[in-house]
DSSP file (Angstrom, degrees, kcal/mol; ACC not computed):
  #  RESIDUE AA STRUCTURE BP1 BP2  ACC     N-H-->O    O-->H-N    N-H-->O    O-->H-N    TCO  KAPPA ALPHA  PHI   PSI    X-CA   Y-CA   Z-CA
    1    1 A M              0   0    0      0, 0.0     2,-0.1     0, 0.0     3,-0.1   0.000 360.0 360.0 360.0 140.1  101.3   95.6  129.6
    2    2 A S        -     0   0    0      1,-0.1     2,-0.1   103,-0.0   102,-0.0  -0.395 360.0 -84.2 -78.0 158.8  103.6   93.8  127.2
    3    3 A R        -     0   0    0     -2,-0.1   103,-0.2     1,-0.1    -1,-0.1  -0.386  43.7-130.8 -69.4 148.4  106.8   95.5  126.1
    4    4 A T        -     0   0    0    101,-3.1     2,-0.3    24,-0.1    -1,-0.1  -0.264  18.3-162.3 -83.5 174.6  106.6   97.9  123.3
    5    5 A G     >  -     0   0    0      1,-0.1     4,-2.5    -2,-0.1     5,-0.2  -0.949  35.5 -99.0-149.8 168.6  108.8   98.0  120.2
    6    6 A I  H  > S+     0   0    0     -2,-0.3     4,-3.2     1,-0.2     5,-0.3   0.920 118.6  53.0 -67.5 -40.3  109.5  100.7  117.6
    7    7 A K  H  > S+     0   0    0      2,-0.2     4,-2.1     1,-0.2    -1,-0.2   0.933 111.8  44.5 -55.2 -48.8  107.2   99.4  115.0
    8    8 A A  H  > S+     0   0    0      2,-0.2     4,-2.8     1,-0.2     5,-0.3   0.957 116.3  47.6 -48.8 -60.6  104.2   99.2  117.4
    9    9 A A  H  X S+     0   0    0     -4,-2.5     4,-2.6     1,-0.2    -2,-0.2   0.918 115.6  44.4 -62.7 -47.6  105.0  102.7  118.8
   10   10 A L  H  X>S+     0   0    0     -4,-3.2     4,-3.0     2,-0.2     5,-0.5   0.900 110.8  53.7 -57.5 -42.9  105.5  104.3  115.3
   11   11 A T  I  X>S+     0   0    0     -4,-2.1     4,-2.6    -5,-0.3     5,-1.2   0.950 114.3  41.8 -54.6 -55.9  102.4  102.6  113.9
   12   12 A D  I  X5S+     0   0    0     -4,-2.8     4,-0.5     3,-0.2    -2,-0.2   0.928 116.4  49.2 -59.9 -49.3  100.3  104.1  116.8
   13   13 A L  I  <5S+     0   0    0     -4,-2.6    -2,-0.2    -5,-0.3    -1,-0.2   0.906 126.3  20.2 -59.1 -46.5  102.0  107.5  116.7
   14   14 A L  I  <5S+     0   0    0     -4,-3.0    -3,-0.2    -5,-0.1    -2,-0.2   0.739 132.8  21.8-105.3 -29.9  101.6  108.1  113.0
   15   15 A L  I  <<S+     0   0    0     -4,-2.6     2,-1.1    -5,-0.5    -3,-0.2   0.597  86.0  97.6-125.1  -8.1   98.9  105.9  111.5
   16   16 A N    ><< +     0   0    0     -5,-1.2     3,-0.7    -4,-0.5    -1,-0.1  -0.719  38.3 176.9 -88.2 105.4   96.4  104.7  114.0
   17   17 A D  T 3   +     0   0    0     -2,-1.1    -1,-0.2     1,-0.2     4,-0.1   0.495  68.2  80.5 -79.2  -6.6   93.4  107.0  113.8
   18   18 A A  T 3  S+     0   0    0     -3,-0.1     2,-0.3     2,-0.1    -1,-0.2   0.538  95.7  42.9 -75.4 -10.6   91.6  105.0  116.4
   19   19 A I  S <  S-     0   0    0     -3,-0.7     5,-0.0    -7,-0.2    -1,-0.0  -0.984  86.7-110.7-142.1 151.6   93.4  106.6  119.2
   20   20 A T     >  -     0   0    0     -2,-0.3     4,-2.1     1,-0.1     5,-0.2  -0.252  34.5-108.0 -79.2 161.9   94.4  110.1  120.0
   21   21 A L  H  > S+     0   0    0      1,-0.2     4,-2.9     2,-0.2     5,-0.2   0.936 121.2  52.7 -52.4 -44.8   98.2  111.2  120.0
   22   22 A E  H  > S+     0   0    0      1,-0.3     4,-2.5     2,-0.2    -1,-0.2   0.911 107.8  50.0 -67.4 -33.1   98.2  111.4  123.8
   23   23 A E  H  > S+     0   0    0      1,-0.2     4,-1.5     2,-0.2    -1,-0.3   0.828 110.5  50.5 -70.5 -29.2   96.9  107.9  124.0
   24   24 A A  H  X S+     0   0    0     -4,-2.1     4,-1.0     2,-0.2    -2,-0.2   0.892 111.6  46.7 -70.9 -40.2   99.5  106.7  121.7
   25   25 A V  H  X S+     0   0    0     -4,-2.9     4,-2.5    -5,-0.2     3,-0.4   0.885 113.0  49.5 -66.4 -39.0  102.3  108.4  123.6
   26   26 A D  H  < S+     0   0    0     -4,-2.5    -1,-0.2    -5,-0.2    -2,-0.2   0.871 107.5  55.9 -60.5 -37.4  100.9  107.0  126.9
   27   27 A R  H  < S+     0   0    0     -4,-1.5    -1,-0.2    -5,-0.2    -2,-0.2   0.787 124.5  18.8 -64.2 -34.1  100.7  103.6  125.5
   28   28 A H  H  < S+     0   0    0     -4,-1.0    79,-3.6    -3,-0.4     2,-0.4   0.607 117.2  56.4-117.4 -17.3  104.4  103.4  124.5
   29   29 A F  E  < S-a  107   0A   0     -4,-2.5    79,-0.2    77,-0.2    -1,-0.1  -0.960  72.6-124.2-136.1 134.3  106.4  106.1  126.4
   30   30 A T  E >   -     0   0A   0     77,-2.7     3,-1.4    -2,-0.4    -2,-0.1  -0.118  32.1-108.5 -63.2 162.5  106.8  106.8  130.2
   31   31 A P  E 3  S+     0   0A   0      0, 0.0    13,-0.2     0, 0.0    -1,-0.1   0.810 123.6  50.0 -67.1 -25.6  105.9  110.2  131.7
   32   32 A E  E 3  S+     0   0A   0     11,-0.1    76,-0.1    12,-0.1    -2,-0.1   0.162  84.1 145.9 -96.7  18.4  109.6  110.8  132.1
   33   33 A Y  E <   +     0   0A   0     -3,-1.4    11,-1.4    74,-0.1     2,-0.3  -0.192  20.3 174.1 -56.7 143.2  110.4  109.8  128.5
   34   34 A R  E     -aB 109  43A   0     74,-0.7    76,-1.8     9,-0.2     2,-0.4  -0.968   9.6-162.3-150.2 151.3  113.3  111.7  126.8
   35   35 A Q  E     -aB 110  42A   0      7,-2.7     7,-2.3    -2,-0.3     2,-0.6  -0.994  12.8-155.5-143.5 144.0  114.9  111.1  123.4
   36   36 A R  E     -aB 111  41A   0     74,-2.4    76,-3.3    -2,-0.4     2,-0.5  -0.969  15.4-176.4-118.9 114.9  118.1  112.0  121.7
   37   37 A T  E >  S-aB 112  40A   0      3,-3.1     3,-2.9    -2,-0.6    76,-0.2  -0.978  73.6 -22.3-116.8 126.8  118.0  112.1  117.8
   38   38 A D  T 3  S-     0   0    0     74,-2.4    -1,-0.2    -2,-0.5    75,-0.1   0.894 131.0 -48.0  40.3  51.9  121.2  112.8  115.8
   39   39 A G  T 3  S+     0   0    0     73,-0.4     2,-0.5     1,-0.2    -1,-0.3   0.302 113.9 114.1  85.6  -9.7  122.6  114.5  119.0
   40   40 A E  E <   -B   37   0A   0     -3,-2.9    -3,-3.1     2,-0.0     2,-0.3  -0.870  55.2-146.4-108.4 125.3  119.5  116.8  119.9
   41   41 A W  E     -B   36   0A   0     -2,-0.5     2,-0.3    -5,-0.3    -5,-0.2  -0.638  16.2-175.6 -87.1 147.3  117.8  115.9  123.1
   42   42 A A  E     -B   35   0A   0     -7,-2.3    -7,-2.7    -2,-0.3     2,-0.1  -0.999  16.3-138.4-139.3 137.9  114.1  116.3  123.5
   43   43 A D  E >>  -B   34   0A   0     -2,-0.3     4,-2.9    -9,-0.2     3,-0.6  -0.464  45.4 -87.5 -88.4 175.1  111.8  115.8  126.7
   44   44 A R  H 3> S+     0   0    0    -11,-1.4     4,-1.7     1,-0.3     5,-0.1   0.689 128.5  51.7 -63.1 -23.3  108.5  114.1  126.4
   45   45 A A  H 3> S+     0   0    0      2,-0.2     4,-2.2     3,-0.1    -1,-0.3   0.888 113.3  46.3 -72.8 -40.5  106.6  117.5  125.6
   46   46 A E  H <> S+     0   0    0     -3,-0.6     4,-2.6     2,-0.2    -2,-0.2   0.911 111.3  51.9 -68.0 -42.6  109.1  118.2  122.8
   47   47 A F  H  X S+     0   0    0     -4,-2.9     4,-2.6     2,-0.2     5,-0.3   0.928 109.9  47.8 -56.2 -46.4  108.7  114.7  121.6
   48   48 A V  H  X S+     0   0    0     -4,-1.7     4,-2.7     2,-0.2    -1,-0.2   0.929 110.5  52.9 -60.1 -42.9  104.9  115.1  121.5
   49   49 A E  H  X S+     0   0    0     -4,-2.2     4,-1.2     1,-0.2    -2,-0.2   0.894 110.3  48.9 -52.1 -44.8  105.4  118.5  119.6
   50   50 A H  H  X S+     0   0    0     -4,-2.6     4,-2.2     2,-0.2    -1,-0.2   0.887 113.7  45.0 -70.8 -39.2  107.7  116.5  117.1
   51   51 A I  H  X S+     0   0    0     -4,-2.6     4,-2.4     1,-0.2    -2,-0.2   0.882 110.4  53.4 -75.3 -33.3  105.1  113.7  116.5
   52   52 A S  H  X S+     0   0    0     -4,-2.7     4,-0.6    -5,-0.3    -1,-0.2   0.801 110.0  49.0 -72.2 -25.7  102.3  116.1  116.3
   53   53 A H  H >X S+     0   0    0     -4,-1.2     4,-0.9    76,-0.2     3,-0.8   0.892 108.1  53.7 -66.6 -52.2  104.3  117.9  113.5
   54   54 A L  H >X S+     0   0    0     -4,-2.2     4,-3.0     1,-0.2     3,-0.9   0.878 100.8  61.1 -54.5 -39.4  104.9  114.7  111.7
   55   55 A R  H 3< S+     0   0    0     -4,-2.4    -1,-0.2     1,-0.3    -2,-0.2   0.868 102.0  52.8 -63.9 -28.8  101.2  114.0  111.7
   56   56 A T  H << S+     0   0    0     -3,-0.8    -1,-0.3    -4,-0.6    -2,-0.2   0.803 118.0  35.6 -70.4 -27.1  100.7  117.1  109.7
   57   57 A L  H << S+     0   0    0     -3,-0.9    29,-3.0    -4,-0.9     2,-0.4   0.808  99.9  82.3 -99.9 -32.1  103.2  116.0  107.1
   58   58 A V  E  <  +C   85   0A   0     -4,-3.0    27,-0.3    27,-0.3     3,-0.1  -0.565  36.4 170.6 -83.4 125.2  102.8  112.1  106.8
   59   59 A A  E    S-     0   0A   0     25,-2.8     2,-0.3     1,-0.5    26,-0.2   0.828  75.3  -6.9 -93.5 -40.7  100.0  110.6  104.6
   60   60 A D  E     -C   84   0A   0     24,-2.5    24,-2.8     2,-0.0    -1,-0.5  -0.978  63.8-178.1-152.9 159.9  101.4  107.0  105.0
   61   61 A A  E     -C   83   0A   0     -2,-0.3     2,-0.3    22,-0.2    22,-0.2  -0.983  11.8-160.1-158.5 156.6  104.3  105.0  106.4
   62   62 A R  E     -C   82   0A   0     20,-1.4    20,-3.0    -2,-0.3     2,-0.5  -0.985  11.0-150.6-143.3 142.7  105.7  101.7  106.8
   63   63 A V  E     -C   81   0A   0     -2,-0.3     2,-0.7    18,-0.2    18,-0.2  -0.970   5.5-165.7-118.2 116.6  108.3  100.5  109.2
   64   64 A D  E     -C   80   0A   0     16,-2.7    16,-1.7    -2,-0.5     2,-0.6  -0.878   9.5-155.5 -97.2 107.3  110.7   97.6  108.3
   65   65 A V  E     +C   79   0A   0     -2,-0.7    14,-0.2    14,-0.2     3,-0.1  -0.767  15.9 176.1 -82.8 118.0  112.4   96.2  111.4
   66   66 A H  E     +     0   0A   0     12,-3.0     2,-0.4    -2,-0.6    -1,-0.2   0.894  68.7   5.1 -87.8 -53.1  115.6   94.7  110.3
   67   67 A E  E     -C   78   0A   0     11,-1.3    11,-1.8     2,-0.0     2,-0.4  -0.993  63.7-179.0-133.6 149.3  117.0   93.7  113.6
   68   68 A E  E     -C   77   0A   0     -2,-0.4     2,-0.4     9,-0.2     9,-0.2  -0.970   2.7-172.8-150.8 126.7  115.6   93.9  117.1
   69   69 A L  E     -C   76   0A   0      7,-3.1     7,-3.4    -2,-0.4     2,-0.4  -0.979   5.6-172.1-134.2 128.7  117.1   93.0  120.5
   70   70 A Y  E     +C   75   0A   0     -2,-0.4     5,-0.2     5,-0.2     2,-0.2  -0.942  10.5 169.2-108.0 131.1  115.5   92.9  123.9
   71   71 A D  E >   -C   74   0A   0      3,-2.7     3,-1.5    -2,-0.4     2,-0.4  -0.682  64.4 -65.7-143.6  93.1  117.8   92.3  126.9
   72   72 A G  T 3  S-     0   0    0      1,-0.3    -1,-0.2    -2,-0.2     0, 0.0  -0.552 119.8 -12.8  71.2-123.9  116.2   92.9  130.2
   73   73 A G  T 3  S+     0   0    0     -2,-0.4    28,-3.1    -3,-0.1     2,-0.3   0.295 120.1  95.8 -87.2   9.7  115.4   96.7  130.3
   74   74 A K  E <   -CD  71 100A   0     -3,-1.5    -3,-2.7    26,-0.2     2,-0.4  -0.804  51.4-176.0-105.3 144.9  117.5   97.4  127.4
   75   75 A Y  E     +CD  70  99A   0     24,-2.6    24,-3.1    -2,-0.3     2,-0.4  -0.991   5.7 171.7-143.0 130.4  116.3   97.6  123.7
   76   76 A A  E     +CD  69  98A   0     -7,-3.4    -7,-3.1    -2,-0.4     2,-0.3  -0.984   7.6 163.4-135.7 154.2  118.1   98.1  120.4
   77   77 A D  E     -CD  68  97A   0     20,-2.2    20,-2.8    -2,-0.4     2,-0.3  -0.978  29.5-142.2-157.2 167.8  117.0   98.0  116.8
   78   78 A R  E     +CD  67  96A   0    -11,-1.8   -12,-3.0    -2,-0.3   -11,-1.3  -0.969  36.4 166.4-134.2 116.3  117.8   98.9  113.3
   79   79 A H  E     -CD  65  95A   0     16,-2.2    16,-3.2    -2,-0.3     2,-0.4  -0.840  32.6-136.3-132.4 169.8  114.9  100.0  111.1
   80   80 A T  E     -CD  64  94A   0    -16,-1.7   -16,-2.7    -2,-0.3     2,-0.6  -0.996  15.0-155.7-125.2 123.2  113.8  101.5  107.9
   81   81 A C  E     -CD  63  93A   0     12,-3.0    12,-2.0    -2,-0.4     2,-0.6  -0.917   3.3-163.5-101.0 120.4  111.0  104.1  107.7
   82   82 A H  E     -CD  62  92A   0    -20,-3.0   -20,-1.4    -2,-0.6     2,-0.4  -0.915  17.9-172.6 -96.0 107.1  109.2  104.4  104.3
   83   83 A I  E     -CD  61  91A   0      8,-3.1     8,-2.5    -2,-0.6     2,-0.5  -0.894  21.3-167.8-114.8 128.1  107.3  107.7  104.4
   84   84 A T  E     -CD  60  90A   0    -24,-2.8   -25,-2.8    -2,-0.4   -24,-2.5  -0.990  24.3-147.9-108.7 118.3  104.8  109.1  101.9
   85   85 A K  E >   -C   58   0A   0      4,-2.8     3,-3.1    -2,-0.5   -27,-0.3  -0.445  24.5-107.5 -85.2 161.6  104.2  112.7  102.7
   86   86 A K  T 3  S+     0   0    0    -29,-3.0   -28,-0.1     1,-0.3    -1,-0.1   0.810 118.8  59.4 -52.4 -33.4  101.0  114.6  102.1
   87   87 A D  T 3  S-     0   0    0    -30,-0.3    -1,-0.3     2,-0.1     3,-0.1   0.412 121.3-105.9 -85.5   9.3  102.5  116.4   99.3
   88   88 A G  S <  S+     0   0    0     -3,-3.1    -2,-0.1     1,-0.3    -1,-0.1   0.113  80.2 126.3  93.8 -19.7  103.1  113.1   97.4
   89   89 A S        -     0   0    0     -5,-0.1    -4,-2.8     1,-0.1     2,-0.3  -0.290  50.6-137.4 -72.7 163.6  106.9  113.1   98.0
   90   90 A T  E     -D   84   0A   0     -6,-0.2     2,-0.4    -3,-0.1    -6,-0.2  -0.875  14.3-167.1-124.0 145.0  108.5  110.0   99.6
   91   91 A V  E     -D   83   0A   0     -8,-2.5    -8,-3.1    -2,-0.3     2,-0.4  -0.997   2.9-166.8-131.7 139.3  111.3  109.7  102.3
   92   92 A T  E     +DE  82 118A   0     26,-2.5    25,-2.4    -2,-0.4    26,-2.1  -0.997  13.5 178.1-127.7 126.6  113.2  106.7  103.2
   93   93 A M  E     -DE  81 116A   0    -12,-2.0   -12,-3.0    -2,-0.4     2,-0.4  -0.991  20.5-148.9-129.7 130.3  115.2  106.8  106.5
   94   94 A E  E     -DE  80 115A   0     21,-2.6    21,-2.6    -2,-0.4     2,-0.4  -0.805  22.1-164.4 -92.9 139.6  117.4  104.1  108.2
   95   95 A V  E     -DE  79 114A   0    -16,-3.2   -16,-2.2    -2,-0.4     2,-0.5  -0.982  16.6-159.5-136.0 136.0  117.4  104.4  111.9
   96   96 A Y  E     -DE  78 113A   0     17,-2.7    17,-2.3    -2,-0.4     2,-0.4  -0.951  23.6-170.3-109.6 120.5  119.7  102.9  114.6
   97   97 A V  E     -DE  77 112A   0    -20,-2.8   -20,-2.2    -2,-0.5     2,-0.4  -0.964  19.6-180.0-126.2 141.5  118.1  102.9  118.2
   98   98 A F  E     +DE  76 111A   0     13,-2.2    13,-2.6    -2,-0.4     2,-0.3  -0.996  25.1 170.0-124.5 129.5  119.3  102.2  121.7
   99   99 A A  E     -DE  75 110A   0    -24,-3.1   -24,-2.6    -2,-0.4     2,-0.4  -0.968  35.7-132.0-150.6 162.6  116.8  102.4  124.4
  100  100 A D  E     -DE  74 109A   0      9,-2.7     8,-3.2    -2,-0.3     9,-1.5  -0.897  26.0-153.6-107.1 134.8  115.9  101.9  128.1
  101  101 A L  E     - E   0 107A   0    -28,-3.1     6,-0.2    -2,-0.4   -72,-0.1  -0.873  13.5-125.2-107.2 147.7  112.5  100.3  128.8
  102  102 A A    >   -     0   0    0      4,-2.8     3,-2.7    -2,-0.4     6,-0.0  -0.367  34.6 -99.2 -76.4 161.2  110.6  100.8  132.0
  103  103 A P  T 3  S+     0   0    0      0, 0.0    -1,-0.1     0, 0.0  -100,-0.0   0.810 125.8  57.9 -61.5 -20.9  109.4   97.9  134.2
  104  104 A D  T 3  S-     0   0    0      2,-0.1    -3,-0.0     1,-0.0     0, 0.0   0.478 122.1-108.0 -79.8  -1.2  106.0   98.3  132.5
  105  105 A G  S <  S+     0   0    0     -3,-2.7  -101,-3.1     1,-0.3     2,-0.2   0.429  78.0 123.8  82.0   9.4  107.6   97.7  129.1
  106  106 A R        -     0   0    0   -103,-0.2    -4,-2.8     1,-0.1    -1,-0.3  -0.550  69.9 -91.6 -90.3 163.5  107.3  101.2  127.7
  107  107 A F  E     +aE  29 101A   0    -79,-3.6   -77,-2.7    -6,-0.2    -6,-0.2  -0.503  38.9 172.8 -70.7 139.5  110.2  103.4  126.4
  108  108 A N  E    S+     0   0A   0     -8,-3.2   -74,-0.7     1,-0.4     2,-0.3   0.560  72.5   8.6-114.7 -26.0  111.8  105.6  129.0
  109  109 A R  E     -aE  34 100A   0     -9,-1.5    -9,-2.7   -76,-0.2    -1,-0.4  -0.949  60.5-171.3-154.9 138.5  114.7  106.8  126.9
  110  110 A I  E     -aE  35  99A   0    -76,-1.8   -74,-2.4    -2,-0.3     2,-0.5  -0.996   2.7-173.1-125.2 133.9  115.6  106.5  123.2
  111  111 A E  E     +aE  36  98A   0    -13,-2.6   -13,-2.2    -2,-0.4     2,-0.4  -0.998  23.7 169.7-118.6 124.8  118.9  107.5  121.7
  112  112 A E  E     -aE  37  97A   0    -76,-3.3   -74,-2.4    -2,-0.5     2,-0.4  -0.987  28.7-153.8-144.3 152.7  118.9  107.2  117.8
  113  113 A T  E     - E   0  96A   0    -17,-2.3   -17,-2.7    -2,-0.4     2,-0.3  -0.980  18.9-153.6-123.7 134.3  120.8  108.1  114.8
  114  114 A T  E     - E   0  95A   0     -2,-0.4     2,-0.4   -19,-0.2   -19,-0.2  -0.834   8.0-162.6-112.6 149.2  119.1  108.6  111.4
  115  115 A L  E     - E   0  94A   0    -21,-2.6   -21,-2.6    -2,-0.3     2,-0.7  -0.989  19.2-137.8-130.1 117.3  120.4  108.2  107.8
  116  116 A L  E     + E   0  93A   0     -2,-0.4   -23,-0.2   -23,-0.2     3,-0.1  -0.675  29.1 168.9 -79.0 116.3  118.5  109.7  105.1
  117  117 A L  E     +     0   0A   0    -25,-2.4     2,-0.3    -2,-0.7   -24,-0.2   0.764  69.2  12.5 -92.8 -36.4  118.4  107.2  102.2
  118  118 A K  E    S+ E   0  92A   0    -26,-2.1   -26,-2.5     2,-0.1    -1,-0.3  -0.980  96.4  64.5-147.4 127.9  115.9  108.8   99.9
  119  119 A G  S    S-     0   0    0     -2,-0.3   -28,-0.1   -28,-0.2     2,-0.1  -0.814  75.3 -60.0 143.1 175.8  114.4  112.4  100.1
  120  120 A S    >   -     0   0    0     -2,-0.2     3,-1.3     1,-0.1     4,-0.4  -0.275  50.4-102.1 -82.1 174.3  115.2  116.0   99.8
  121  121 A D  G >  S+     0   0    0      1,-0.3     3,-1.5     2,-0.2     4,-0.3   0.857 122.2  62.9 -61.6 -34.9  117.7  118.0  101.9
  122  122 A D  G 3  S+     0   0    0      1,-0.3     3,-0.4     2,-0.1    -1,-0.3   0.688  97.8  56.1 -59.7 -23.3  114.7  119.3  103.8
  123  123 A D  G X  S+     0   0    0     -3,-1.3     3,-2.5     1,-0.2    -1,-0.3   0.588  79.0  93.1 -89.0  -9.7  113.9  115.8  105.0
  124  124 A R  T <  S+     0   0    0     -3,-1.5     3,-0.5    -4,-0.4    -1,-0.2   0.880  93.0  40.6 -50.6 -43.9  117.4  115.3  106.5
  125  125 A N  T >> S+     0   0    0     -3,-0.4     3,-2.0    -4,-0.3     4,-1.0   0.135  77.6 112.9 -92.4  16.3  116.0  116.5  109.9
  126  126 A L  T <4  +     0   0    0     -3,-2.5    -1,-0.2     1,-0.3    -2,-0.1   0.766  68.3  68.6 -59.6 -22.8  112.6  114.8  109.8
  127  127 A G  T 34 S+     0   0    0     -3,-0.5    -1,-0.3    -4,-0.2    -2,-0.1   0.645 119.0  17.7 -70.7 -17.5  113.7  112.7  112.7
  128  128 A S  T <4 S+     0   0    0     -3,-2.0    -1,-0.2   -90,-0.0    -2,-0.2   0.287  90.0 137.0-132.4   7.4  113.6  115.7  115.0
  129  129 A A     <        0   0    0     -4,-1.0   -75,-0.2     1,-0.2   -76,-0.2  -0.267 360.0 360.0 -65.7 140.6  111.5  118.3  113.1
  130  130 A R              0   0    0    -77,-0.1    -1,-0.2   -78,-0.1    -4,-0.0   0.311 360.0 360.0-131.8 360.0  109.0  120.3  115.1
């Protein structure tokens, strides 16, 4: 397997109707995966719950990767998510990511900080909402 990246992972997780959520998670994340978003830790099961919740909210999305760095088993990026919700509202978030990759190229751990650029106050926690 080639190494994953944020754009590929988020596209499969939120927009690829050809695969199930479980297939998308297995494709990009190890069984031991954990994530910290804005200081809040989630294990893989909680992450899947988060993505499942997002799938009920998100109608369409685009990920613009501004900078991306691979260094052995380390990964970092800065990207912007442009989201259109099913209610028609839009959200724009800038995200800073530091991650560990497993030897097979999947994410093993992500620590990220999000910055709401456009959206309502309720959208501030979209990065970790369950």
